[in-house]
VEXTI-909086 format. One record per residue (C-alpha): residue number from 1; residue in one letter; x, y, z. Coordinates in steps of 0.05 Angstrom, whole numbers. Layout:
N
+-----+----+--------+--------+--------+
:   i : aa :      u :      v :      w :
+-----+----+--------+--------+--------+
: NUM :  A :      X :      Y :      Z :
...
+-----+----+--------+--------+--------+
***
This chain:
386
+-----+----+--------+--------+--------+
:   i : aa :      u :      v :      w :
+-----+----+--------+--------+--------+
:   1 :  T :   -436 :   -373 :    369 :
:   2 :  T :   -398 :   -374 :    303 :
:   3 :  L :   -429 :   -442 :    287 :
:   4 :  F :   -500 :   -416 :    296 :
:   5 :  R :   -485 :   -356 :    252 :
:   6 :  S :   -462 :   -402 :    196 :
:   7 :  S :   -505 :   -416 :    135 :
:   8 :  P :   -547 :   -479 :    133 :
:   9 :  A :   -501 :   -506 :     79 :
:  10 :  A :   -440 :   -496 :    123 :
:  11 :  Q :   -475 :   -529 :    182 :
:  12 :  R :   -489 :   -590 :    138 :
:  13 :  R :   -416 :   -593 :    117 :
:  14 :  L :   -394 :   -588 :    189 :
:  15 :  L :   -441 :   -644 :    208 :
:  16 :  A :   -411 :   -686 :    152 :
:  17 :  F :   -342 :   -671 :    181 :
:  18 :  V :   -363 :   -693 :    251 :
:  19 :  E :   -390 :   -758 :    222 :
:  20 :  T :   -324 :   -768 :    186 :
:  21 :  V :   -281 :   -761 :    249 :
:  22 :  L :   -330 :   -790 :    299 :
:  23 :  R :   -289 :   -852 :    310 :
:  24 :  R :   -224 :   -812 :    315 :
:  25 :  T :   -236 :   -776 :    379 :
:  26 :  S :   -167 :   -743 :    378 :
:  27 :  Y :   -193 :   -694 :    325 :
:  28 :  L :   -254 :   -676 :    367 :
:  29 :  V :   -210 :   -667 :    429 :
:  30 :  L :   -163 :   -623 :    388 :
:  31 :  L :   -221 :   -577 :    369 :
:  32 :  M :   -249 :   -576 :    440 :
:  33 :  E :   -182 :   -557 :    469 :
:  34 :  N :   -168 :   -504 :    415 :
:  35 :  P :   -227 :   -457 :    408 :
:  36 :  A :   -188 :   -414 :    358 :
:  37 :  A :   -179 :   -474 :    312 :
:  38 :  L :   -253 :   -490 :    317 :
:  39 :  R :   -270 :   -418 :    298 :
:  40 :  E :   -225 :   -423 :    237 :
:  41 :  L :   -256 :   -489 :    217 :
:  42 :  V :   -326 :   -461 :    221 :
:  43 :  R :   -305 :   -398 :    183 :
:  44 :  L :   -272 :   -437 :    127 :
:  45 :  F :   -331 :   -485 :    120 :
:  46 :  N :   -377 :   -425 :    117 :
:  47 :  E :   -337 :   -389 :     63 :
:  48 :  S :   -317 :   -445 :     16 :
:  49 :  I :   -348 :   -511 :     -4 :
:  50 :  W :   -282 :   -529 :    -38 :
:  51 :  V :   -241 :   -518 :     25 :
:  52 :  A :   -292 :   -558 :     65 :
:  53 :  D :   -286 :   -616 :     17 :
:  54 :  L :   -210 :   -611 :     21 :
:  55 :  I :   -211 :   -617 :     97 :
:  56 :  L :   -263 :   -673 :     94 :
:  57 :  S :   -217 :   -712 :     48 :
:  58 :  A :   -159 :   -707 :     98 :
:  59 :  P :   -179 :   -691 :    170 :
:  60 :  L :   -105 :   -690 :    186 :
:  61 :  L :   -106 :   -619 :    158 :
:  62 :  L :   -138 :   -596 :    223 :
:  63 :  D :    -66 :   -589 :    249 :
:  64 :  E :    -58 :   -530 :    201 :
:  65 :  L :   -114 :   -493 :    238 :
:  66 :  L :    -73 :   -493 :    302 :
:  67 :  H :    -23 :   -443 :    274 :
:  68 :  E :    -61 :   -383 :    249 :
:  69 :  Q :      1 :   -344 :    229 :
:  70 :  S :     27 :   -399 :    182 :
:  71 :  L :    -44 :   -415 :    158 :
:  72 :  Y :    -50 :   -346 :    128 :
:  73 :  S :     23 :   -338 :    108 :
:  74 :  P :     45 :   -389 :     56 :
:  75 :  P :    120 :   -403 :     59 :
:  76 :  D :    172 :   -385 :      6 :
:  77 :  T :    198 :   -437 :    -43 :
:  78 :  A :    261 :   -453 :     -2 :
:  79 :  T :    219 :   -467 :     60 :
:  80 :  L :    171 :   -510 :     19 :
:  81 :  R :    228 :   -553 :     -7 :
:  82 :  D :    259 :   -560 :     62 :
:  83 :  E :    193 :   -579 :     95 :
:  84 :  L :    177 :   -633 :     44 :
:  85 :  R :    248 :   -660 :     45 :
:  86 :  Q :    247 :   -665 :    121 :
:  87 :  S :    181 :   -700 :    119 :
:  88 :  L :    206 :   -752 :     70 :
:  89 :  L :    271 :   -763 :    108 :
:  90 :  R :    230 :   -791 :    166 :
:  91 :  I :    204 :   -847 :    121 :
:  92 :  P :    245 :   -910 :    104 :
:  93 :  D :    272 :   -908 :     33 :
:  94 :  D :    235 :   -972 :     13 :
:  95 :  D :    167 :   -950 :     38 :
:  96 :  L :    139 :   -920 :    -26 :
:  97 :  E :     67 :   -923 :     -1 :
:  98 :  E :     83 :   -880 :     59 :
:  99 :  Q :    123 :   -832 :     16 :
: 100 :  M :     64 :   -824 :    -31 :
: 101 :  E :     19 :   -810 :     29 :
: 102 :  A :     67 :   -757 :     54 :
: 103 :  L :     68 :   -723 :    -14 :
: 104 :  R :     -8 :   -721 :    -15 :
: 105 :  V :    -14 :   -692 :     55 :
: 106 :  F :     40 :   -640 :     40 :
: 107 :  K :      5 :   -617 :    -23 :
: 108 :  K :    -63 :   -612 :     11 :
: 109 :  A :    -35 :   -576 :     72 :
: 110 :  H :     -2 :   -522 :     31 :
: 111 :  V :    -60 :   -514 :    -17 :
: 112 :  L :   -103 :   -504 :     45 :
: 113 :  R :    -57 :   -448 :     67 :
: 114 :  V :    -62 :   -415 :     -1 :
: 115 :  A :   -138 :   -422 :     -2 :
: 116 :  A :   -145 :   -394 :     69 :
: 117 :  S :   -101 :   -335 :     51 :
: 118 :  D :   -141 :   -326 :    -13 :
: 119 :  L :   -206 :   -324 :     25 :
: 120 :  R :   -179 :   -275 :     76 :
: 121 :  G :   -150 :   -231 :     21 :
: 122 :  T :    -78 :   -233 :     45 :
: 123 :  L :    -54 :   -260 :    -23 :
: 124 :  P :    -68 :   -223 :    -88 :
: 125 :  L :    -94 :   -265 :   -146 :
: 126 :  M :    -27 :   -271 :   -182 :
: 127 :  K :      7 :   -293 :   -118 :
: 128 :  V :    -45 :   -347 :   -109 :
: 129 :  S :    -27 :   -378 :   -176 :
: 130 :  D :     47 :   -368 :   -161 :
: 131 :  Y :     43 :   -407 :    -96 :
: 132 :  L :      1 :   -462 :   -126 :
: 133 :  T :     54 :   -469 :   -180 :
: 134 :  F :    110 :   -469 :   -129 :
: 135 :  I :     76 :   -526 :    -91 :
: 136 :  A :     71 :   -567 :   -155 :
: 137 :  E :    144 :   -555 :   -172 :
: 138 :  T :    166 :   -575 :   -102 :
: 139 :  V :    127 :   -640 :   -106 :
: 140 :  L :    154 :   -655 :   -176 :
: 141 :  E :    226 :   -646 :   -154 :
: 142 :  E :    217 :   -697 :    -98 :
: 143 :  V :    178 :   -745 :   -141 :
: 144 :  V :    233 :   -745 :   -194 :
: 145 :  D :    285 :   -761 :   -139 :
: 146 :  L :    242 :   -817 :   -111 :
: 147 :  A :    228 :   -847 :   -178 :
: 148 :  W :    301 :   -842 :   -200 :
: 149 :  R :    327 :   -878 :   -138 :
: 150 :  E :    277 :   -934 :   -146 :
: 151 :  T :    288 :   -943 :   -221 :
: 152 :  E :    364 :   -940 :   -214 :
: 153 :  K :    363 :   -991 :   -158 :
: 154 :  R :    324 :  -1039 :   -202 :
: 155 :  Y :    359 :  -1030 :   -269 :
: 156 :  G :    426 :   -996 :   -256 :
: 157 :  R :    449 :   -927 :   -277 :
: 158 :  P :    442 :   -905 :   -350 :
: 159 :  R :    505 :   -889 :   -389 :
: 160 :  L :    519 :   -820 :   -414 :
: 161 :  T :    574 :   -849 :   -459 :
: 162 :  A :    602 :   -919 :   -467 :
: 163 :  D :    647 :   -908 :   -406 :
: 164 :  I :    611 :   -856 :   -364 :
: 165 :  P :    548 :   -869 :   -323 :
: 166 :  C :    502 :   -809 :   -315 :
: 167 :  D :    469 :   -778 :   -255 :
: 168 :  I :    397 :   -754 :   -262 :
: 169 :  H :    405 :   -733 :   -334 :
: 170 :  F :    330 :   -724 :   -337 :
: 171 :  G :    283 :   -665 :   -335 :
: 172 :  V :    209 :   -647 :   -330 :
: 173 :  V :    180 :   -591 :   -373 :
: 174 :  G :    115 :   -560 :   -353 :
: 175 :  Y :     67 :   -535 :   -406 :
: 176 :  G :      1 :   -499 :   -401 :
: 177 :  K :    -17 :   -469 :   -333 :
: 178 :  L :     42 :   -502 :   -299 :
: 179 :  G :     90 :   -473 :   -351 :
: 180 :  G :     55 :   -406 :   -349 :
: 181 :  I :     58 :   -402 :   -272 :
: 182 :  E :    -18 :   -399 :   -272 :
: 183 :  L :    -41 :   -461 :   -235 :
: 184 :  S :   -109 :   -459 :   -203 :
: 185 :  Y :   -136 :   -503 :   -147 :
: 186 :  G :   -161 :   -557 :   -194 :
: 187 :  S :   -109 :   -554 :   -249 :
: 188 :  D :    -78 :   -617 :   -278 :
: 189 :  L :     -4 :   -618 :   -298 :
: 190 :  D :     15 :   -617 :   -372 :
: 191 :  L :     83 :   -650 :   -372 :
: 192 :  V :    137 :   -669 :   -422 :
: 193 :  F :    197 :   -713 :   -402 :
: 194 :  L :    267 :   -705 :   -431 :
: 195 :  H :    333 :   -741 :   -421 :
: 196 :  G :    404 :   -730 :   -444 :
: 197 :  A :    434 :   -799 :   -444 :
: 198 :  A :    457 :   -838 :   -505 :
: 199 :  T :    398 :   -875 :   -537 :
: 200 :  D :    441 :   -932 :   -565 :
: 201 :  L :    470 :   -954 :   -498 :
: 202 :  A :    445 :   -994 :   -438 :
: 203 :  T :    446 :   -985 :   -363 :
: 204 :  L :    502 :  -1010 :   -318 :
: 205 :  G :    472 :  -1063 :   -273 :
: 206 :  E :    455 :  -1135 :   -263 :
: 207 :  H :    387 :  -1125 :   -296 :
: 208 :  S :    412 :  -1080 :   -352 :
: 209 :  I :    361 :  -1049 :   -400 :
: 210 :  D :    367 :   -999 :   -457 :
: 211 :  N :    375 :   -927 :   -435 :
: 212 :  Q :    311 :   -908 :   -472 :
: 213 :  V :    272 :   -963 :   -436 :
: 214 :  F :    302 :   -940 :   -370 :
: 215 :  F :    277 :   -869 :   -380 :
: 216 :  A :    209 :   -893 :   -403 :
: 217 :  R :    201 :   -934 :   -339 :
: 218 :  L :    226 :   -876 :   -298 :
: 219 :  S :    172 :   -832 :   -331 :
: 220 :  Q :    118 :   -884 :   -317 :
: 221 :  R :    141 :   -888 :   -244 :
: 222 :  I :    136 :   -812 :   -238 :
: 223 :  I :     65 :   -812 :   -265 :
: 224 :  H :     46 :   -871 :   -220 :
: 225 :  I :     70 :   -834 :   -158 :
: 226 :  I :     33 :   -770 :   -177 :
: 227 :  N :    -35 :   -793 :   -200 :
: 228 :  T :    -47 :   -861 :   -167 :
: 229 :  R :   -108 :   -854 :   -123 :
: 230 :  T :    -96 :   -874 :    -51 :
: 231 :  A :   -137 :   -865 :     13 :
: 232 :  S :   -117 :   -792 :     10 :
: 233 :  G :   -133 :   -785 :    -64 :
: 234 :  F :    -82 :   -767 :   -117 :
: 235 :  I :    -32 :   -710 :   -119 :
: 236 :  Y :    -48 :   -684 :   -189 :
: 237 :  E :    -76 :   -710 :   -253 :
: 238 :  V :    -22 :   -715 :   -306 :
: 239 :  D :    -33 :   -699 :   -380 :
: 240 :  M :     21 :   -721 :   -428 :
: 241 :  R :    -14 :   -703 :   -493 :
: 242 :  L :     33 :   -646 :   -509 :
: 243 :  R :     94 :   -691 :   -516 :
: 244 :  P :    123 :   -698 :   -586 :
: 245 :  S :     73 :   -736 :   -631 :
: 246 :  G :     20 :   -731 :   -576 :
: 247 :  G :    -13 :   -795 :   -551 :
: 248 :  S :     24 :   -837 :   -603 :
: 249 :  G :     92 :   -810 :   -584 :
: 250 :  M :    144 :   -839 :   -536 :
: 251 :  M :    135 :   -826 :   -462 :
: 252 :  V :    202 :   -791 :   -458 :
: 253 :  S :    245 :   -759 :   -512 :
: 254 :  S :    319 :   -750 :   -518 :
: 255 :  L :    342 :   -678 :   -523 :
: 256 :  A :    365 :   -691 :   -595 :
: 257 :  G :    298 :   -723 :   -613 :
: 258 :  F :    259 :   -666 :   -581 :
: 259 :  R :    299 :   -614 :   -619 :
: 260 :  K :    291 :   -650 :   -685 :
: 261 :  Y :    215 :   -657 :   -675 :
: 262 :  Q :    206 :   -584 :   -658 :
: 263 :  Q :    248 :   -562 :   -717 :
: 264 :  Q :    220 :   -609 :   -770 :
: 265 :  D :    153 :   -639 :   -750 :
: 266 :  A :    117 :   -596 :   -699 :
: 267 :  W :     54 :   -559 :   -719 :
: 268 :  T :     46 :   -485 :   -706 :
: 269 :  W :      0 :   -499 :   -647 :
: 270 :  E :     56 :   -539 :   -615 :
: 271 :  H :    102 :   -479 :   -621 :
: 272 :  Q :     46 :   -438 :   -589 :
: 273 :  A :     47 :   -488 :   -532 :
: 274 :  L :    123 :   -482 :   -528 :
: 275 :  V :    115 :   -407 :   -514 :
: 276 :  R :     84 :   -427 :   -447 :
: 277 :  A :    133 :   -484 :   -433 :
: 278 :  R :    182 :   -480 :   -376 :
: 279 :  F :    231 :   -528 :   -343 :
: 280 :  V :    204 :   -546 :   -274 :
: 281 :  A :    244 :   -604 :   -244 :
: 282 :  G :    306 :   -647 :   -255 :
: 283 :  C :    377 :   -640 :   -278 :
: 284 :  P :    405 :   -569 :   -288 :
: 285 :  V :    442 :   -592 :   -350 :
: 286 :  I :    376 :   -613 :   -382 :
: 287 :  R :    346 :   -546 :   -361 :
: 288 :  Q :    400 :   -509 :   -398 :
: 289 :  A :    394 :   -552 :   -460 :
: 290 :  F :    318 :   -545 :   -461 :
: 291 :  D :    321 :   -470 :   -453 :
: 292 :  A :    368 :   -466 :   -512 :
: 293 :  I :    323 :   -510 :   -556 :
: 294 :  R :    262 :   -470 :   -537 :
: 295 :  L :    295 :   -405 :   -555 :
: 296 :  E :    323 :   -432 :   -620 :
: 297 :  V :    255 :   -459 :   -642 :
: 298 :  L :    214 :   -398 :   -623 :
: 299 :  C :    264 :   -349 :   -653 :
: 300 :  Q :    268 :   -380 :   -722 :
: 301 :  P :    244 :   -335 :   -780 :
: 302 :  R :    172 :   -347 :   -801 :
: 303 :  D :    123 :   -329 :   -856 :
: 304 :  S :     79 :   -280 :   -817 :
: 305 :  G :     19 :   -292 :   -863 :
: 306 :  K :     21 :   -367 :   -855 :
: 307 :  L :     32 :   -360 :   -780 :
: 308 :  L :    -29 :   -317 :   -773 :
: 309 :  Q :    -71 :   -365 :   -814 :
: 310 :  D :    -48 :   -425 :   -773 :
: 311 :  V :    -64 :   -391 :   -708 :
: 312 :  L :   -133 :   -368 :   -731 :
: 313 :  E :   -150 :   -437 :   -757 :
: 314 :  M :   -130 :   -471 :   -692 :
: 315 :  R :   -169 :   -421 :   -651 :
: 316 :  Q :   -231 :   -433 :   -694 :
: 317 :  K :   -225 :   -508 :   -685 :
: 318 :  M :   -223 :   -498 :   -610 :
: 319 :  R :   -282 :   -451 :   -612 :
: 320 :  D :   -323 :   -500 :   -654 :
: 321 :  T :   -310 :   -554 :   -603 :
: 322 :  L :   -309 :   -518 :   -536 :
: 323 :  A :   -346 :   -451 :   -542 :
: 324 :  S :   -418 :   -442 :   -520 :
: 325 :  K :   -471 :   -465 :   -569 :
: 326 :  P :   -539 :   -432 :   -578 :
: 327 :  D :   -601 :   -470 :   -555 :
: 328 :  A :   -660 :   -489 :   -599 :
: 329 :  G :   -686 :   -417 :   -594 :
: 330 :  G :   -620 :   -388 :   -617 :
: 331 :  R :   -603 :   -361 :   -548 :
: 332 :  L :   -532 :   -367 :   -521 :
: 333 :  P :   -523 :   -393 :   -450 :
: 334 :  Q :   -482 :   -356 :   -399 :
: 335 :  F :   -417 :   -329 :   -427 :
: 336 :  D :   -358 :   -378 :   -422 :
: 337 :  L :   -302 :   -334 :   -395 :
: 338 :  K :   -249 :   -382 :   -420 :
: 339 :  Q :   -272 :   -408 :   -488 :
: 340 :  D :   -322 :   -359 :   -518 :
: 341 :  A :   -302 :   -304 :   -566 :
: 342 :  G :   -267 :   -249 :   -528 :
: 343 :  G :   -250 :   -296 :   -470 :
: 344 :  I :   -184 :   -317 :   -438 :
: 345 :  V :   -163 :   -365 :   -494 :
: 346 :  D :   -169 :   -309 :   -546 :
: 347 :  I :   -122 :   -267 :   -504 :
: 348 :  E :    -73 :   -325 :   -497 :
: 349 :  F :    -74 :   -338 :   -572 :
: 350 :  M :    -60 :   -265 :   -587 :
: 351 :  V :     -1 :   -265 :   -538 :
: 352 :  Q :     27 :   -329 :   -568 :
: 353 :  Y :     19 :   -303 :   -639 :
: 354 :  L :     55 :   -237 :   -623 :
: 355 :  A :    111 :   -273 :   -586 :
: 356 :  I :    125 :   -322 :   -643 :
: 357 :  R :    115 :   -269 :   -697 :
: 358 :  W :    168 :   -223 :   -668 :
: 359 :  A :    216 :   -270 :   -632 :
: 360 :  S :    265 :   -274 :   -690 :
: 361 :  Q :    276 :   -199 :   -684 :
: 362 :  Y :    265 :   -191 :   -610 :
: 363 :  P :    285 :   -255 :   -572 :
: 364 :  S :    268 :   -221 :   -506 :
: 365 :  V :    193 :   -231 :   -520 :
: 366 :  V :    199 :   -306 :   -510 :
: 367 :  K :    246 :   -303 :   -450 :
: 368 :  W :    187 :   -315 :   -403 :
: 369 :  S :    130 :   -365 :   -406 :
: 370 :  D :     75 :   -328 :   -369 :
: 371 :  N :     27 :   -282 :   -405 :
: 372 :  I :     38 :   -221 :   -361 :
: 373 :  R :    113 :   -218 :   -370 :
: 374 :  I :    107 :   -234 :   -444 :
: 375 :  L :     61 :   -175 :   -451 :
: 376 :  E :    110 :   -132 :   -412 :
: 377 :  S :    166 :   -156 :   -458 :
: 378 :  L :    125 :   -139 :   -520 :
: 379 :  A :    112 :    -69 :   -491 :
: 380 :  A :    185 :    -60 :   -474 :
: 381 :  V :    204 :    -65 :   -548 :
: 382 :  S :    144 :    -22 :   -569 :
: 383 :  L :    105 :    -77 :   -604 :
: 384 :  I :     44 :    -61 :   -561 :
: 385 :  S :     25 :     -2 :   -519 :
: 386 :  V :      4 :     -3 :   -447 :
+-----+----+--------+--------+--------+
***
C-alpha cells in the first residue's frame, strides 16, 4: 500500500533499486521477511532523492532499516569510535583494501542514520551538522592510525630528537565547515597536516628516510585512503588548499614552520580561515601546540583600519567571482543564499572580522571555531547585542 501511495519519481527510484539488487536475492529476501524495513525503504525513497541514491550506491545499508530505533537515533561520539574500531579489528592488518571498504560503509551507514533522523524531524538542524562532523572526525582518527602503522612499517619511526623515536607526533587540523562543526551531507574536508618531529633527522629503520619525507608520505597515504574511489565510492573529497603557501606549499608543516608562516607570511584571509580552524585528529601534544599557536596568532594586536580594508577587499573578490550575475536583460537570477550580498558568507566574514578585531583584548572570542559560539562569545563581552 505504501508503495502505491509513493510518487512516480519514488517508484522509479525503487525500480532502479530492484534492478540493482536483482542478482543478490538475499536483499530481496530480507525485505520480504521484514515488512517494516520495506516500509522504511519506500518512505525514505519517497522523501529524499539523495537518500535513495545513497542506498543505491551501497545496498548493504538495508541492514540499517532493520533497526528502527537506531536508524532514527544516531549514536554519541564514544559509540561511533567504538563501533568503527570494532569493525576494523575484524580485518587483517595488511588488508588495506578491506579496511578502506569498511570505512566507506561505516560513513555511509551513519550518514544514513543522520539523514533519516533529519527527515523525520528527530534531530534539529544544528545537531545534524554536529553528527555529520562527528562522523568525519571518527573516520579521520582511524585513517590516521591506519596510515601511521603502514608508513612506520615501511620506513621506520621518525625521531623526535637524535636519540628519541616519536609516537604519532602528527595532527590533522580541520578548516572551513569541518573546523566550524558545520558539515553538510556533501561537504568536502579542508585539511592541514602538522607534525612535531625534528626536520633535520631521519627515521629509525632499514629503509630510513628524512622525517619530513616520512610525514609527507604519511599525509599522502591519509589522502589516498580517504578519497580514492572504490566500488563503494570515496569517503570524502579532501581539499588541501588552505595549507601554508596553498597549492605550492609542502603537504605537511612542522609546528615551528606553521607558526612562522602564520606570524610572518600569512595574508589576512588566512587568519580569517584560522578563526574557523580546529584540531580534529592525531596526537594530543600536537593538539595542544596548535591551539597555542592559533590563539597567539589570532590575539596579536592589529591595525583595525587595515584589517577592515583587507576583509572587505577579499569579500569583494569572492563576490566578483562567485555571486550571481545579471542576465542580458539586467535581471538577477534566483538569490544565492551563500554567496550573494546579505548571504551566509557575508555573515561569516562579519563574524571573522569581529573575532580578529577584538581578540587581542578579549581572547575568549576566538576560543571556539563555530559561528554560533563565536557570536555568543562576542555578546558575552558586550561587543554585540542579542
